[in-house]
C-alpha positions in Angstrom: 83.3 96.7 123.1 85.9 99.1 121.9 85.4 101.2 118.8 88.1 103.4 117.1 86.7 106.3 115.2 89.0 108.3 112.9 87.3 111.3 111.4 89.0 113.7 108.9 87.7 117.3 108.6 86.3 118.8 105.5 88.7 121.4 104.0 86.8 124.4 105.5 88.2 124.8 109.1 85.4 127.1 110.0 83.0 124.1 110.3 85.1 122.6 113.2 85.4 126.0 114.9 81.7 126.7 114.7 80.8 123.4 116.3 83.8 123.2 118.7 82.2 124.6 121.9 79.0 122.6 121.5 81.1 119.5 120.8 83.3 120.0 123.9 80.2 120.5 126.1 78.6 117.4 124.7 81.7 115.3 125.3 82.1 116.6 128.8 78.9 114.9 129.9 79.8 111.6 128.3 83.4 111.0 129.3 82.4 107.7 130.7 82.0 106.4 127.2 85.6 107.1 126.2 88.9 105.3 126.5 90.6 108.2 124.7 89.7 111.1 122.4 91.4 114.1 120.9 92.2 116.1 117.7 94.3 114.8 114.9 96.9 117.5 114.4 99.1 118.1 111.3 101.6 121.0 111.1 99.9 122.6 114.2 96.4 122.5 112.7 93.5 120.4 113.8 92.5 118.2 110.8 90.2 115.6 112.4 89.5 113.6 115.5 90.4 110.2 116.9 87.9 108.8 119.4 88.2 105.5 121.1 85.0 104.4 122.8 84.1 101.7 125.3 80.4 101.0 124.5 78.1 98.0 124.6 77.6 97.7 120.9 77.5 99.4 117.5 74.0 100.7 118.0 75.3 102.6 121.1 78.1 104.1 119.0 75.8 105.1 116.2 73.5 106.8 118.8 76.4 108.7 120.3 77.7 109.8 116.9 74.2 111.0 115.7 74.1 113.3 118.7 77.7 114.7 118.8 77.7 118.2 117.2 80.8 117.4 115.1 79.0 114.5 113.4 75.5 116.1 113.4 76.7 119.3 111.8 78.8 117.6 109.0 82.3 118.7 110.2 83.9 115.6 108.7 84.6 114.6 105.1 85.2 111.0 106.0 84.8 108.7 109.0 86.4 105.3 109.5 85.1 103.0 112.3 86.9 99.9 113.6 86.3 97.5 116.4 89.3 96.9 118.6 90.5 95.0 121.7 92.5 96.5 124.6 95.9 94.8 124.5 98.5 97.2 126.0 99.1 98.2 128.6 97.9 94.9 130.0 94.8 95.2 132.1 95.6 91.8 133.6 99.1 90.4 133.9 99.9 87.6 131.5 97.4 88.6 128.7 100.1 89.3 126.2 102.0 86.1 127.0 98.8 84.1 126.6 98.0 85.8 123.3 101.6 85.0 122.1 101.1 81.4 123.1 97.8 81.2 121.1 99.6 82.8 118.1 102.3 80.0 118.2 99.7 77.2 118.3 
């Protein structure tokens, strides 16, 4: 199951900087859980994170987030979590055409 996590930093950038090394070390050992992850950047400054996970269920996501230093140390002012499905690029040829056909029905 894919989860999209959009987390916006608290106004104090020192919170992110203080947890950054520990966060990166934590993530390095768990890359298999990710589809994509990286900072949200605005005017050259990191303002949050976008993380897309491939995990078995919401409990696995919650367990991950509880252990990640960015989340555990309160770096974020707000966190939005969404379930998603992989659509593009197609992992199997014809998936988009089949979805378009279902949408027409």
